[in-house]
N, C-alpha and C positions, 0 to 999 in steps of 0.2 A: 559165566552166564551174567553175573552182575555187571561185568565190564562191558559186554555187548549191549545190555539195557542202558547203561550210562551213556555210551556212544550214540545209541539211537535217540536218546533224550536230547543230547547235544545237537544232533542233526535236526530234530524237530524244532528246537529253539532257534537254530540258525535260519530255519525257514520262516518262523514267525517274526523274529526281531526286525528284519528289514521291512516287513509290512508295517510294523508299528512305527518305525522311524520315518518311513515315507508318509504315513498318516499324519505324523506330527509336522513334517515339513510343509504339508499342503494346507495347514490351518492358517488362513489369512485373516489378519486384523484389518477390518474395513475402516477407512478414513475418508470422510467427505471433504471436498475442497470447493468452496464457493468463491469464484474469483471476482465477479462483478465487473468484468471487462469482456470485450470480444475475444474469441479464441485467436483471431488474427493479430491481436495487439502484441507488438514486439516486446514491450516492457512486461506485460503480463506473462508471456511465455518465459522470459528470462527469470522472472520472480518464481514461477512454478518450478523451473529447472533448478533454481537455487534451493528451494524447499526439498526437492527430491535428492539433491546432492547432500544436503544436511542430514537427511534421513539415512542415506546410504552410509555416510560416515559413522552413524550410530548403529549400523547393522540392520536397517530396515530397507528392504528392496521390494519394489513393486512387482507383483506376480510371484514372489517367493514367500514372504511372510507378511506382507501388507497388500491390500487392494485399495488403490487410490481412485475414488469416484469423483471426477472433476466436472464442474459445470461452469459454463461461460455465458451468463445471461445478458451481457452488455450492461449498460447503466440504467436501463428502464426498471423502475421500482416494481412494477407488476411482474415482469419476467424474472426479476431477482427473487420475488416472493414465491413464484411458481417453482423455481429451481430449488429453493430451500425446502419446500414441501416434498419435492421429488427425492431429494437427498435423504430426508428423514425417513421416508418409506423404505429405504435400503438398510436401515438400522445400523448406521455407522457408530463406532465407539467414540469418535471425536469428529468435530467439524472445524476445519480451518477456514476462516472467513476474511476476505480482503475488503477493507473499507467499511465505513459506517452503514451504508444501505444493506450490504450483505450480512453484516453482523446483526443488524436490527431484524432482518428477515429470519435469520437462523435462530435468534433468540425467541421469536414468536412461535416458531415451529418445533424447536428441538426438545422442549421439556427438560429432562434431566441429562441430556447428552452434553458432555463438556464441549465448550467452544474456545478455540484459540483465535483471537482476532489480530489483524495486522493493519497498519495504515489507518488507524482510528485516531482522530484528533483529540476528542474530549470524551473518553469512555465514562467518566464519572458524571459529567454534565448531561449526557444523553441517557443515563440510567443503565449502562451495561454493568458497572461495578459500584460497590459501596465506597471504596477508596482505592487508591493505587497500591499502597502497601498491603492491604487486606481486601482483596476483591469481593469476597463473599460469593455465594451462589455458584454458578456453573461456567462463568466466563472469566478469562484472563487473556493477556496478550501483550501487544506492543503498540505504543502510541507513536505518532509522527509529529508531535507538537512540543515545543518548548517555549516558555513564556516570553522570551526576548525575541522570538522570530519576527514579529511584526516590525519592531524597530530595526532589525537587521535588514529586512527587505527594503524598507524605505531608505536606509543608509546606503545600501548598494545601488539602488535606483538613482539616488541623488549623485553618487560618485560617478556613475557611468553616464548619466544624463543630468548635469547640474541645473539646467534651465527648467526642469520639471517642477511645477508648483501645484498641479492638480492631479490627484491619483485616484483612479478607479479600481476598486477591489472587486474582481470578478468571481462569481460563484452561482451555482444552481441551488436554490433553497431546498429543493426536494432531495438532492443527494448530499447537501452540506448543511444539515439542520443545526450544526454547531457554529455556523459562520459568524454569529454575533461575537463569539469568543475571540476570533481572529480580528474582526472589524474593530472591536473595542480596544484591542491591544494596539492595532495600527493607528487608530485615531488618537490614542493617548500619546503615541510617539510623534505624531505629525508636527506639533509645534516646534519640536527640536530641529526639524528639517525644513521648516517654513513651507509646508505644503498643506493643502486641503484634501481630505479623503472622503469618499462616498462609496457605499456598497452598490453594486450593479448586478441585478438578477439576470441570469442567462438560462432560462428554462428550456430553450430550444435553439435550433440553428438560426432562425430568423432573429431572435432576440440577441444572440451572440453577434451576428453580423451588424445589426443596428447599433449595438453597444460600441463596437470598435469604430464604426463610422462616426458616431457622436463624439467619442473621445478624440478622434483625429481632428475634429473641428476646434478643439481646445488648442491654442497655440503652444501651450507648454504642458500638454497632457501626457500621462504615463499610466502604466498598468501594473498592479500586483495580482498575481494569480495564486490564490490560497489553495491548500490541499482540497481537492474535490474530484471525485471519480468522473463526473460529467465533463469538465473542462480537460481533464487528463485524457479521456477517451477521444476527445475532439481536438487534440493538440495540433494535429497537422493543419486543420482549418484555422485554429486560433493563430498559429504561427504565420500562416499565409496572409491572414487579415492584417496582422500587425506589420508585416512587411509591406503589404500593399499601401497601407495608410501611414507608414513611417512613424509608428508609435513604439517607443521604447517600453519594454516589459521585463519584469523580473518574475521568475517562475519558482514554484515550490516543489518541482520534481526535475531531476537531472536529465530525464529523457527529452525535455523541451530543447535545450541547446544542442543536444545530440541530433535532434530532428530539424534543427535550423533556427531555434529560438535564440534570443540575445544572451540571457544570463540566468543562472539559477543558483539558489542557495538552499540545499536540501540534504536529507540523509540519503544513504545508499539503500534503497528498498530491497535490492537483491540480498544484501548482507543481512537485513532484518529477516527475510524469509529463510535464509540459511540458519540463522540463530533460532528461529521459531521451531525448528525441528527438535531442539532440545526439550521444549515444553511438550511437544507431541510425544516424544520418547518417555518423558517422566510420567505423563498421564497414562500412557499405555502400560507402564510398569506399576501403576497404582496410585500415583499422586493425585491430589484433588486440586482443581483450579483455584479454589478459595485459598489454598496455601501457597500459590505461586504469584508473587507480586507482579503487577503490571510494570513492564519495563519501559522507561522513557529513553529517547535518543540522547546520545552523549557526543556524537560527532556529526558535523555537517560539512558538506563539500561545496566549494564554489567552482562552478563551471562556466566558462565564457566562450562564446562563439565569435571569434574575431572577424570571420567573413561576414556574418550578419551585422556586426557593429559597423564595418566599413560600408555595407550597403545602406545602412541607416544614417551614414555621415557622422558616426560617433567615433571619437578617438578615446580609446580606453586608457585611463591613467596608469602609468607604470606601477604605482603602488598597488593598484587593484590586480594587475597582471601578476605581480610578485606574490600576492596572497592566494591566487587561484590554484586549486588542486588539479584542474585540467583546463587547457586552452585548446580550443578546436580551431584549426587554421584552414 
């Protein structure tokens, strides 16, 4: 009799346990992702896929144990703000924010929701963290800035276009509030390369077109494009304008030469998104953002588009070609 009751109890347990297991499998951890680019942007899609890949490598799969809520509000600050509000209403456990405008919007709306930011140039200067080693608060992440970048961009521009003596630094002040940090760094390096530098605001398409046209009137003008989601989102137009007006330019994102720009010196943002999955994983497992130091870039890549150089009448020095991580022919 006892044996029959024991077997019956086992059978009942066998019926209950699978339901418990299935219930556990369907519990999804919600993660908000605020990209700050158009959904059609090729680079943005590649970055998001890298984030997903990094999460999968750590055992987090969309639709199985996490729910990724992604918003693509483009670079307009009002749309970014609205997207951040929408994400917060979904009560995510973490928000991943791409770029300074997205991070600022998420910070305003998120309250105590942890934020992992990426592609942010000066997180301490704009008030996201107290310091890089000890962020404090609810934000941490990855920067795309290193102090010597300004000098490196000028050095590369002078190597590939030695006659340049007037350099315009392009940025949209609304999407790059940290631009003064870059501009000061570039101006400090300018005397070493015998060039004059000035910051050029490009708040909209008309200003961007006018800026390139004005620079082209300088017989020895060149361009440095600093990290900025606005000029990044409009890179196809910027590349077309520099080609039309025969203006040499060095870019702060490798997607520019891939899309037809002349040359870039930048970090691999896809790699950063993949690495950011580790911080998401740690926070999901109980870590606090204040205990995760902001990571700075350690490796930059030099990418040269030889076809564009030839179209501009530029002969790329062999020494520069030898240093390149990628040459597009």
